[in-house]
N, CA, C and O atoms as CSV, one atom per row, in Angstrom:
chain,resi,resn,atom,element,x,y,z
A,1,MET,N,N,-89.379,110.082,-88.389
A,1,MET,CA,C,-88.175,110.838,-88.636
A,1,MET,C,C,-88.334,111.617,-89.943
A,1,MET,O,O,-88.961,111.145,-90.891
A,2,PHE,N,N,-87.764,112.794,-89.972
A,2,PHE,CA,C,-87.775,113.597,-91.187
A,2,PHE,C,C,-86.462,114.365,-91.271
A,2,PHE,O,O,-85.761,114.534,-90.274
A,3,PHE,N,N,-86.144,114.823,-92.463
A,3,PHE,CA,C,-84.907,115.555,-92.702
A,3,PHE,C,C,-85.231,116.938,-93.232
A,3,PHE,O,O,-86.226,117.132,-93.931
A,4,ILE,N,N,-84.384,117.897,-92.892
A,4,ILE,CA,C,-84.545,119.270,-93.354
A,4,ILE,C,C,-83.355,119.602,-94.241
A,4,ILE,O,O,-82.206,119.489,-93.813
A,5,HIS,N,N,-83.630,120.013,-95.480
A,5,HIS,CA,C,-82.556,120.417,-96.386
A,5,HIS,C,C,-82.348,121.919,-96.237
A,5,HIS,O,O,-83.241,122.713,-96.535
A,6,THR,N,N,-81.165,122.300,-95.774
A,6,THR,CA,C,-80.830,123.720,-95.632
A,6,THR,C,C,-79.480,123.978,-96.271
A,6,THR,O,O,-78.750,123.039,-96.591
A,7,LYS,N,N,-79.148,125.225,-96.456
A,7,LYS,CA,C,-77.839,125.619,-96.979
A,7,LYS,C,C,-77.040,126.310,-95.879
A,7,LYS,O,O,-76.228,127.192,-96.159
A,8,PHE,N,N,-77.265,125.918,-94.647
A,8,PHE,CA,C,-76.471,126.459,-93.554
A,8,PHE,C,C,-76.229,125.393,-92.497
A,8,PHE,O,O,-76.978,124.425,-92.371
A,9,LEU,N,N,-75.164,125.603,-91.749
A,9,LEU,CA,C,-74.767,124.699,-90.681
A,9,LEU,C,C,-74.459,125.554,-89.464
A,9,LEU,O,O,-73.739,126.547,-89.567
A,10,LEU,N,N,-74.995,125.177,-88.315
A,10,LEU,CA,C,-74.763,125.912,-87.074
A,10,LEU,C,C,-73.947,125.045,-86.125
A,10,LEU,O,O,-74.306,123.896,-85.867
A,11,ILE,N,N,-72.864,125.584,-85.609
A,11,ILE,CA,C,-72.040,124.880,-84.630
A,11,ILE,C,C,-72.039,125.701,-83.348
A,11,ILE,O,O,-71.638,126.865,-83.351
A,12,ASP,N,N,-72.481,125.106,-82.270
A,12,ASP,CA,C,-72.614,125.774,-80.970
A,12,ASP,C,C,-73.350,127.108,-81.090
A,12,ASP,O,O,-72.825,128.138,-80.666
A,13,PRO,N,N,-74.564,127.106,-81.664
A,13,PRO,CA,C,-75.253,128.379,-81.910
A,13,PRO,C,C,-75.658,129.132,-80.651
A,13,PRO,O,O,-75.922,130.332,-80.721
A,14,LEU,N,N,-75.716,128.470,-79.508
A,14,LEU,CA,C,-76.121,129.144,-78.272
A,14,LEU,C,C,-74.943,129.474,-77.367
A,14,LEU,O,O,-75.132,129.926,-76.238
A,15,SER,N,N,-73.738,129.252,-77.854
A,15,SER,CA,C,-72.551,129.555,-77.054
A,15,SER,C,C,-72.127,131.010,-77.258
A,15,SER,O,O,-72.740,131.741,-78.036
A,16,ASP,N,N,-71.097,131.411,-76.567
A,16,ASP,CA,C,-70.543,132.751,-76.750
A,16,ASP,C,C,-69.688,132.852,-78.003
A,16,ASP,O,O,-69.325,133.953,-78.419
A,17,ASP,N,N,-69.358,131.700,-78.617
A,17,ASP,CA,C,-68.526,131.666,-79.815
A,17,ASP,C,C,-69.170,130.769,-80.878
A,17,ASP,O,O,-68.605,129.737,-81.241
A,18,PRO,N,N,-70.366,131.163,-81.385
A,18,PRO,CA,C,-71.055,130.323,-82.376
A,18,PRO,C,C,-70.361,130.392,-83.737
A,18,PRO,O,O,-69.640,131.343,-84.037
A,19,LEU,N,N,-70.594,129.367,-84.547
A,19,LEU,CA,C,-70.084,129.349,-85.920
A,19,LEU,C,C,-71.253,129.085,-86.851
A,19,LEU,O,O,-71.956,128.085,-86.709
A,20,VAL,N,N,-71.459,129.989,-87.809
A,20,VAL,CA,C,-72.483,129.842,-88.842
A,20,VAL,C,C,-71.761,129.628,-90.165
A,20,VAL,O,O,-70.926,130.442,-90.561
A,21,CYS,N,N,-72.085,128.529,-90.850
A,21,CYS,CA,C,-71.542,128.243,-92.179
A,21,CYS,C,C,-72.718,128.331,-93.148
A,21,CYS,O,O,-73.701,127.606,-92.993
A,22,THR,N,N,-72.627,129.205,-94.139
A,22,THR,CA,C,-73.731,129.397,-95.065
A,22,THR,C,C,-73.195,129.766,-96.442
A,22,THR,O,O,-72.078,130.271,-96.557
A,23,GLY,N,N,-73.964,129.524,-97.466
A,23,GLY,CA,C,-73.564,129.857,-98.825
A,23,GLY,C,C,-74.293,128.998,-99.838
A,23,GLY,O,O,-75.311,128.381,-99.525
A,24,SER,N,N,-73.767,128.960,-101.059
A,24,SER,CA,C,-74.423,128.206,-102.124
A,24,SER,C,C,-74.038,126.737,-102.122
A,24,SER,O,O,-74.696,125.929,-102.777
A,25,ALA,N,N,-72.990,126.375,-101.404
A,25,ALA,CA,C,-72.490,125.000,-101.423
A,25,ALA,C,C,-73.416,124.058,-100.668
A,25,ALA,O,O,-73.973,124.403,-99.626
A,26,ASN,N,N,-73.563,122.861,-101.221
A,26,ASN,CA,C,-74.182,121.763,-100.493
A,26,ASN,C,C,-73.074,121.100,-99.696
A,26,ASN,O,O,-71.898,121.262,-100.021
A,27,PHE,N,N,-73.424,120.370,-98.676
A,27,PHE,CA,C,-72.422,119.687,-97.872
A,27,PHE,C,C,-72.171,118.304,-98.465
A,27,PHE,O,O,-72.510,117.281,-97.868
A,28,SER,N,N,-71.566,118.298,-99.657
A,28,SER,CA,C,-71.212,117.063,-100.361
A,28,SER,C,C,-69.814,117.229,-100.947
A,28,SER,O,O,-69.335,118.350,-101.119
A,29,ALA,N,N,-69.168,116.114,-101.252
A,29,ALA,CA,C,-67.804,116.164,-101.797
A,29,ALA,C,C,-67.758,116.938,-103.109
A,29,ALA,O,O,-66.896,117.801,-103.277
A,30,ASN,N,N,-68.663,116.651,-104.042
A,30,ASN,CA,C,-68.653,117.359,-105.331
A,30,ASN,C,C,-68.821,118.860,-105.149
A,30,ASN,O,O,-68.090,119.648,-105.749
A,31,SER,N,N,-69.775,119.254,-104.327
A,31,SER,CA,C,-70.033,120.674,-104.131
A,31,SER,C,C,-68.841,121.377,-103.481
A,31,SER,O,O,-68.458,122.473,-103.891
A,32,LEU,N,N,-68.268,120.745,-102.478
A,32,LEU,CA,C,-67.189,121.384,-101.732
A,32,LEU,C,C,-65.837,121.319,-102.423
A,32,LEU,O,O,-64.995,122.191,-102.210
A,33,LEU,N,N,-65.611,120.295,-103.251
A,33,LEU,CA,C,-64.290,120.105,-103.856
A,33,LEU,C,C,-64.204,120.430,-105.339
A,33,LEU,O,O,-63.136,120.815,-105.815
A,34,HIS,N,N,-65.314,120.284,-106.094
A,34,HIS,CA,C,-65.239,120.390,-107.546
A,34,HIS,C,C,-66.072,121.517,-108.158
A,34,HIS,O,O,-65.722,122.021,-109.226
A,35,ASN,N,N,-67.133,121.912,-107.525
A,35,ASN,CA,C,-68.006,122.948,-108.083
A,35,ASN,C,C,-67.504,124.341,-107.714
A,35,ASN,O,O,-66.702,124.503,-106.795
A,36,ASP,N,N,-67.989,125.338,-108.444
A,36,ASP,CA,C,-67.670,126.734,-108.146
A,36,ASP,C,C,-68.739,127.265,-107.197
A,36,ASP,O,O,-69.679,127.938,-107.620
A,37,GLU,N,N,-68.588,126.959,-105.918
A,37,GLU,CA,C,-69.561,127.323,-104.893
A,37,GLU,C,C,-68.917,128.313,-103.929
A,37,GLU,O,O,-67.706,128.529,-103.969
A,38,ASN,N,N,-69.721,128.904,-103.075
A,38,ASN,CA,C,-69.166,129.770,-102.037
A,38,ASN,C,C,-69.635,129.298,-100.670
A,38,ASN,O,O,-70.696,128.688,-100.541
A,39,MET,N,N,-68.843,129.583,-99.666
A,39,MET,CA,C,-69.183,129.242,-98.288
A,39,MET,C,C,-68.665,130.370,-97.411
A,39,MET,O,O,-67.483,130.712,-97.451
A,40,LEU,N,N,-69.558,130.941,-96.624
A,40,LEU,CA,C,-69.223,132.030,-95.726
A,40,LEU,C,C,-69.220,131.482,-94.302
A,40,LEU,O,O,-70.200,130.874,-93.870
A,41,LEU,N,N,-68.134,131.691,-93.577
A,41,LEU,CA,C,-68.028,131.258,-92.190
A,41,LEU,C,C,-68.089,132.498,-91.306
A,41,LEU,O,O,-67.262,133.402,-91.428
A,42,ILE,N,N,-69.071,132.532,-90.420
A,42,ILE,CA,C,-69.265,133.674,-89.524
A,42,ILE,C,C,-69.081,133.152,-88.099
A,42,ILE,O,O,-69.899,132.379,-87.602
A,43,ARG,N,N,-68.011,133.579,-87.457
A,43,ARG,CA,C,-67.697,133.065,-86.127
A,43,ARG,C,C,-67.795,134.173,-85.081
A,43,ARG,O,O,-67.311,135.287,-85.283
A,44,GLY,N,N,-68.434,133.840,-83.960
A,44,GLY,CA,C,-68.472,134.739,-82.820
A,44,GLY,C,C,-69.542,135.818,-82.872
A,44,GLY,O,O,-69.599,136.657,-81.973
A,45,ASP,N,N,-70.390,135.825,-83.893
A,45,ASP,CA,C,-71.443,136.839,-84.000
A,45,ASP,C,C,-72.747,136.246,-83.466
A,45,ASP,O,O,-73.461,135.536,-84.175
A,46,ILE,N,N,-73.040,136.553,-82.204
A,46,ILE,CA,C,-74.211,135.984,-81.531
A,46,ILE,C,C,-75.508,136.387,-82.223
A,46,ILE,O,O,-76.430,135.577,-82.323
A,47,ARG,N,N,-75.591,137.616,-82.698
A,47,ARG,CA,C,-76.811,138.084,-83.363
A,47,ARG,C,C,-77.080,137.291,-84.638
A,47,ARG,O,O,-78.215,136.877,-84.877
A,48,VAL,N,N,-76.052,137.072,-85.461
A,48,VAL,CA,C,-76.222,136.301,-86.694
A,48,VAL,C,C,-76.621,134.863,-86.350
A,48,VAL,O,O,-77.511,134.298,-86.986
A,49,ALA,N,N,-75.967,134.269,-85.346
A,49,ALA,CA,C,-76.309,132.905,-84.942
A,49,ALA,C,C,-77.756,132.818,-84.471
A,49,ALA,O,O,-78.450,131.849,-84.781
A,50,ASP,N,N,-78.222,133.831,-83.719
A,50,ASP,CA,C,-79.616,133.853,-83.260
A,50,ASP,C,C,-80.583,133.898,-84.442
A,50,ASP,O,O,-81.607,133.215,-84.435
A,51,ILE,N,N,-80.260,134.694,-85.449
A,51,ILE,CA,C,-81.128,134.819,-86.625
A,51,ILE,C,C,-81.210,133.487,-87.366
A,51,ILE,O,O,-82.300,133.047,-87.733
A,52,TYR,N,N,-80.065,132.844,-87.586
A,52,TYR,CA,C,-80.060,131.556,-88.278
A,52,TYR,C,C,-80.741,130.469,-87.445
A,52,TYR,O,O,-81.452,129.629,-87.997
A,53,LEU,N,N,-80.534,130.473,-86.125
A,53,LEU,CA,C,-81.176,129.482,-85.268
A,53,LEU,C,C,-82.691,129.684,-85.238
A,53,LEU,O,O,-83.447,128.714,-85.196
A,54,THR,N,N,-83.129,130.930,-85.259
A,54,THR,CA,C,-84.565,131.215,-85.326
A,54,THR,C,C,-85.156,130.671,-86.623
A,54,THR,O,O,-86.252,130.110,-86.620
A,55,GLU,N,N,-84.435,130.836,-87.731
A,55,GLU,CA,C,-84.912,130.296,-89.013
A,55,GLU,C,C,-84.941,128.770,-88.977
A,55,GLU,O,O,-85.882,128.153,-89.475
A,56,PHE,N,N,-83.907,128.161,-88.385
A,56,PHE,CA,C,-83.917,126.707,-88.248
A,56,PHE,C,C,-85.120,126.260,-87.433
A,56,PHE,O,O,-85.801,125.299,-87.791
A,57,ASP,N,N,-85.378,126.963,-86.331
A,57,ASP,CA,C,-86.520,126.642,-85.472
A,57,ASP,C,C,-87.837,126.738,-86.246
A,57,ASP,O,O,-88.707,125.880,-86.102
A,58,ARG,N,N,-87.979,127.779,-87.062
A,58,ARG,CA,C,-89.196,127.955,-87.861
A,58,ARG,C,C,-89.381,126.789,-88.827
A,58,ARG,O,O,-90.472,126.230,-88.934
A,59,ILE,N,N,-88.310,126.428,-89.527
A,59,ILE,CA,C,-88.379,125.325,-90.493
A,59,ILE,C,C,-88.649,124.008,-89.770
A,59,ILE,O,O,-89.482,123.214,-90.207
A,60,PHE,N,N,-87.932,123.777,-88.650
A,60,PHE,CA,C,-88.103,122.538,-87.889
A,60,PHE,C,C,-89.542,122.382,-87.433
A,60,PHE,O,O,-90.133,121.318,-87.619
A,61,ARG,N,N,-90.118,123.421,-86.840
A,61,ARG,CA,C,-91.503,123.340,-86.350
A,61,ARG,C,C,-92.493,123.098,-87.487
A,61,ARG,O,O,-93.456,122.348,-87.327
A,62,HIS,N,N,-92.255,123.733,-88.633
A,62,HIS,CA,C,-93.135,123.546,-89.788
A,62,HIS,C,C,-93.151,122.082,-90.217
A,62,HIS,O,O,-94.216,121.482,-90.355
A,63,PHE,N,N,-91.963,121.510,-90.428
A,63,PHE,CA,C,-91.900,120.136,-90.914
A,63,PHE,C,C,-92.248,119.118,-89.832
A,63,PHE,O,O,-92.761,118.046,-90.152
A,64,PHE,N,N,-91.984,119.420,-88.568
A,64,PHE,CA,C,-92.394,118.541,-87.480
A,64,PHE,C,C,-93.917,118.421,-87.461
A,64,PHE,O,O,-94.465,117.322,-87.376
A,65,ALA,N,N,-94.594,119.576,-87.543
A,65,ALA,CA,C,-96.064,119.569,-87.552
A,65,ALA,C,C,-96.599,118.863,-88.798
A,65,ALA,O,O,-97.538,118.071,-88.711
A,66,ARG,N,N,-96.007,119.147,-89.942
A,66,ARG,CA,C,-96.454,118.511,-91.188
A,66,ARG,C,C,-96.298,116.994,-91.122
A,66,ARG,O,O,-97.173,116.255,-91.573
A,67,ASN,N,N,-95.175,116.530,-90.555
A,67,ASN,CA,C,-94.935,115.109,-90.410
A,67,ASN,C,C,-95.990,114.477,-89.487
A,67,ASN,O,O,-96.515,113.406,-89.793
A,68,ALA,N,N,-96.298,115.127,-88.374
A,68,ALA,CA,C,-97.303,114.619,-87.440
A,68,ALA,C,C,-98.687,114.579,-88.086
A,68,ALA,O,O,-99.423,113.608,-87.915
A,69,ILE,N,N,-99.040,115.621,-88.819
A,69,ILE,CA,C,-100.345,115.669,-89.491
A,69,ILE,C,C,-100.450,114.567,-90.532
A,69,ILE,O,O,-101.499,113.935,-90.653
A,70,ASN,N,N,-99.386,114.326,-91.284
A,70,ASN,CA,C,-99.398,113.253,-92.284
A,70,ASN,C,C,-99.562,111.890,-91.635
A,70,ASN,O,O,-100.261,111.035,-92.179
A,71,LYS,N,N,-98.928,111.661,-90.469
A,71,LYS,CA,C,-99.085,110.384,-89.766
A,71,LYS,C,C,-100.513,110.198,-89.281
A,71,LYS,O,O,-101.070,109.104,-89.381
A,72,ILE,N,N,-101.108,111.268,-88.753
A,72,ILE,CA,C,-102.489,111.198,-88.287
A,72,ILE,C,C,-103.421,110.926,-89.463
A,72,ILE,O,O,-104.319,110.090,-89.367
A,73,ALA,N,N,-103.207,111.631,-90.568
A,73,ALA,CA,C,-104.054,111.457,-91.755
A,73,ALA,C,C,-103.944,110.039,-92.313
A,73,ALA,O,O,-104.915,109.510,-92.854
A,74,ALA,N,N,-102.792,109.434,-92.189
A,74,ALA,CA,C,-102.595,108.072,-92.685
A,74,ALA,C,C,-103.154,107.038,-91.703
A,74,ALA,O,O,-103.206,105.849,-92.017
A,75,GLY,N,N,-103.569,107.488,-90.519
A,75,GLY,CA,C,-104.115,106.579,-89.524
A,75,GLY,C,C,-103.060,105.762,-88.818
A,75,GLY,O,O,-103.376,104.781,-88.146
A,76,GLY,N,N,-101.811,106.157,-88.965
A,76,GLY,CA,C,-100.727,105.370,-88.411
A,76,GLY,C,C,-100.323,105.732,-87.003
A,76,GLY,O,O,-99.610,104.968,-86.352
A,77,GLU,N,N,-100.759,106.871,-86.519
A,77,GLU,CA,C,-100.273,107.280,-85.207
A,77,GLU,C,C,-101.214,108.301,-84.592
A,77,GLU,O,O,-101.738,109.178,-85.279
A,78,LYS,N,N,-101.422,108.174,-83.281
A,78,LYS,CA,C,-102.190,109.169,-82.539
A,78,LYS,C,C,-101.214,110.008,-81.737
A,78,LYS,O,O,-100.209,109.501,-81.238
A,79,LEU,N,N,-101.508,111.271,-81.617
A,79,LEU,CA,C,-100.651,112.155,-80.836
A,79,LEU,C,C,-101.159,112.226,-79.410
A,79,LEU,O,O,-102.366,112.272,-79.173
A,80,GLY,N,N,-100.221,112.234,-78.449
A,80,GLY,CA,C,-100.571,112.399,-77.050
A,80,GLY,C,C,-100.675,113.867,-76.724
A,80,GLY,O,O,-100.906,114.694,-77.606
A,81,ALA,N,N,-100.507,114.187,-75.470
A,81,ALA,CA,C,-100.538,115.589,-75.054
A,81,ALA,C,C,-99.383,116.326,-75.711
A,81,ALA,O,O,-98.270,115.810,-75.806
A,82,ALA,N,N,-99.660,117.517,-76.153
A,82,ALA,CA,C,-98.621,118.317,-76.823
A,82,ALA,C,C,-97.559,118.711,-75.818
A,82,ALA,O,O,-97.863,119.144,-74.707
A,83,SER,N,N,-96.329,118.559,-76.217
A,83,SER,CA,C,-95.204,118.952,-75.373
A,83,SER,C,C,-94.939,120.438,-75.538
A,83,SER,O,O,-95.094,120.981,-76.632
A,84,SER,N,N,-94.543,121.091,-74.465
A,84,SER,CA,C,-94.257,122.523,-74.569
A,84,SER,C,C,-92.824,122.788,-74.992
A,84,SER,O,O,-92.448,123.941,-75.200
A,85,SER,N,N,-92.000,121.725,-75.127
A,85,SER,CA,C,-90.645,121.946,-75.594
A,85,SER,C,C,-90.224,120.835,-76.535
A,85,SER,O,O,-90.751,119.724,-76.476
A,86,THR,N,N,-89.272,121.138,-77.405
A,86,THR,CA,C,-88.750,120.196,-78.396
A,86,THR,C,C,-87.243,120.260,-78.360
A,86,THR,O,O,-86.673,121.349,-78.281
A,87,ARG,N,N,-86.586,119.119,-78.417
A,87,ARG,CA,C,-85.130,119.084,-78.450
A,87,ARG,C,C,-84.686,119.055,-79.903
A,87,ARG,O,O,-85.004,118.116,-80.633
A,88,HIS,N,N,-83.950,120.082,-80.330
A,88,HIS,CA,C,-83.421,120.157,-81.684
A,88,HIS,C,C,-82.120,119.375,-81.784
A,88,HIS,O,O,-81.466,119.128,-80.770
A,89,PRO,N,N,-81.733,118.978,-83.011
A,89,PRO,CA,C,-80.448,118.311,-83.191
A,89,PRO,C,C,-79.272,119.156,-82.699
A,89,PRO,O,O,-78.225,118.608,-82.356
A,90,SER,N,N,-79.430,120.469,-82.661
A,90,SER,CA,C,-78.354,121.350,-82.203
A,90,SER,C,C,-78.167,121.277,-80.689
A,90,SER,O,O,-77.181,121.781,-80.152
A,91,GLY,N,N,-79.121,120.644,-80.009
A,91,GLY,CA,C,-79.069,120.602,-78.558
A,91,GLY,C,C,-79.845,121.738,-77.923
A,91,GLY,O,O,-80.004,121.787,-76.703
A,92,ALA,N,N,-80.333,122.662,-78.761
A,92,ALA,CA,C,-81.101,123.796,-78.253
A,92,ALA,C,C,-82.484,123.322,-77.847
A,92,ALA,O,O,-83.038,122.406,-78.455
A,93,THR,N,N,-83.032,123.938,-76.834
A,93,THR,CA,C,-84.384,123.613,-76.412
A,93,THR,C,C,-85.286,124.771,-76.784
A,93,THR,O,O,-85.007,125.921,-76.445
A,94,SER,N,N,-86.365,124.468,-77.481
A,94,SER,CA,C,-87.309,125.518,-77.842
A,94,SER,C,C,-88.543,125.377,-76.971
A,94,SER,O,O,-88.869,124.282,-76.511
A,95,SER,N,N,-89.220,126.477,-76.752
A,95,SER,CA,C,-90.459,126.459,-75.985
A,95,SER,C,C,-91.487,127.284,-76.726
A,95,SER,O,O,-91.201,127.847,-77.782
A,96,SER,N,N,-92.675,127.353,-76.174
A,96,SER,CA,C,-93.735,128.064,-76.872
A,96,SER,C,C,-93.802,129.549,-76.525
A,96,SER,O,O,-94.752,130.224,-76.921
A,97,SER,N,N,-92.820,130.072,-75.795
A,97,SER,CA,C,-92.856,131.492,-75.444
A,97,SER,C,C,-92.576,132.355,-76.665
A,97,SER,O,O,-91.792,131.954,-77.525
A,98,PRO,N,N,-93.200,133.542,-76.768
A,98,PRO,CA,C,-93.082,134.353,-77.968
A,98,PRO,C,C,-91.760,135.082,-78.133
A,98,PRO,O,O,-91.387,135.402,-79.262
A,99,THR,N,N,-91.030,135.359,-77.044
A,99,THR,CA,C,-89.771,136.087,-77.179
A,99,THR,C,C,-88.726,135.497,-76.255
A,99,THR,O,O,-89.045,134.774,-75.312
A,100,ALA,N,N,-87.478,135.814,-76.539
A,100,ALA,CA,C,-86.373,135.349,-75.708
A,100,ALA,C,C,-85.345,136.464,-75.588
A,100,ALA,O,O,-85.242,137.323,-76.464
A,101,SER,N,N,-84.601,136.446,-74.519
A,101,SER,CA,C,-83.520,137.410,-74.376
A,101,SER,C,C,-82.259,136.804,-74.945
A,101,SER,O,O,-81.956,135.638,-74.694
A,102,ASN,N,N,-81.514,137.596,-75.719
A,102,ASN,CA,C,-80.221,137.097,-76.166
A,102,ASN,C,C,-79.179,137.495,-75.138
A,102,ASN,O,O,-79.495,138.181,-74.166
A,103,ALA,N,N,-77.932,137.067,-75.344
A,103,ALA,CA,C,-76.883,137.195,-74.332
A,103,ALA,C,C,-76.648,138.628,-73.870
A,103,ALA,O,O,-76.306,138.846,-72.707
A,104,ASP,N,N,-76.822,139.609,-74.752
A,104,ASP,CA,C,-76.553,140.991,-74.363
A,104,ASP,C,C,-77.791,141.686,-73.793
A,104,ASP,O,O,-77.794,142.905,-73.623
A,105,GLY,N,N,-78.844,140.912,-73.498
A,105,GLY,CA,C,-80.036,141.480,-72.884
A,105,GLY,C,C,-81.041,142.018,-73.881
A,105,GLY,O,O,-82.130,142.428,-73.478
A,106,GLY,N,N,-80.720,142.035,-75.174
A,106,GLY,CA,C,-81.652,142.494,-76.190
A,106,GLY,C,C,-82.768,141.491,-76.401
A,106,GLY,O,O,-82.663,140.337,-75.985
A,107,ARG,N,N,-83.813,141.922,-77.031
A,107,ARG,CA,C,-84.944,141.034,-77.279
A,107,ARG,C,C,-84.890,140.558,-78.717
A,107,ARG,O,O,-84.498,141.306,-79.612
A,108,CYS,N,N,-85.282,139.317,-78.934
A,108,CYS,CA,C,-85.387,138.777,-80.286
A,108,CYS,C,C,-86.666,137.970,-80.363
A,108,CYS,O,O,-87.259,137.656,-79.330
A,109,SER,N,N,-87.104,137.628,-81.559
A,109,SER,CA,C,-88.368,136.919,-81.713
A,109,SER,C,C,-88.211,135.413,-81.582
A,109,SER,O,O,-89.200,134.687,-81.689
A,110,SER,N,N,-86.995,134.920,-81.354
A,110,SER,CA,C,-86.764,133.479,-81.240
A,110,SER,C,C,-87.320,132.942,-79.936
A,110,SER,O,O,-87.128,133.552,-78.884
A,111,PRO,N,N,-88.016,131.793,-79.988
A,111,PRO,CA,C,-88.465,131.164,-78.757
A,111,PRO,C,C,-87.365,130.320,-78.118
A,111,PRO,O,O,-87.616,129.645,-77.120
A,112,ILE,N,N,-86.163,130.342,-78.667
A,112,ILE,CA,C,-85.057,129.526,-78.174
A,112,ILE,C,C,-84.302,130.305,-77.102
A,112,ILE,O,O,-84.018,131.492,-77.261
A,113,ARG,N,N,-83.989,129.634,-76.034
A,113,ARG,CA,C,-83.270,130.253,-74.921
A,113,ARG,C,C,-81.773,130.008,-75.063
A,113,ARG,O,O,-81.344,128.874,-75.275
A,114,ARG,N,N,-80.985,131.062,-74.947
A,114,ARG,CA,C,-79.532,130.941,-74.989
A,114,ARG,C,C,-79.087,130.262,-73.696
A,114,ARG,O,O,-79.532,130.630,-72.608
A,115,ARG,N,N,-78.211,129.276,-73.822
A,115,ARG,CA,C,-77.690,128.560,-72.662
A,115,ARG,C,C,-76.780,129.476,-71.844
A,115,ARG,O,O,-76.038,130.291,-72.393
A,116,ALA,N,N,-76.850,129.327,-70.548
A,116,ALA,CA,C,-75.964,130.111,-69.683
A,116,ALA,C,C,-74.550,129.579,-69.849
A,116,ALA,O,O,-74.337,128.367,-69.839
A,117,GLY,N,N,-73.570,130.489,-70.003
A,117,GLY,CA,C,-72.178,130.126,-70.241
A,117,GLY,C,C,-71.507,129.676,-69.008
A,117,GLY,O,O,-70.325,129.333,-69.039
């Protein structure tokens, strides 16, 4: 298991009404209640959600691979056949394809497929 520290939160990023929360605030009581932080809520913008989800996917894959390599180097675990898909905490499924269509038919560089509504 590994954790990713980000300054954004995605809620239903593959839906028709995604919510992106981003800014300088950490998701802690002190940051949200006592510090002079900012938080931007972007709702319903599929393009922005796709961009943030693509960045999450990039970070997730980087640290997933790094975690696996560290386990192999430590001699603690052998990897089986590589899976062509990974289940993210968001519920999104990523694959190894180079491009994906977003909801309006445009092309984006995310390998994540938007769920059918």
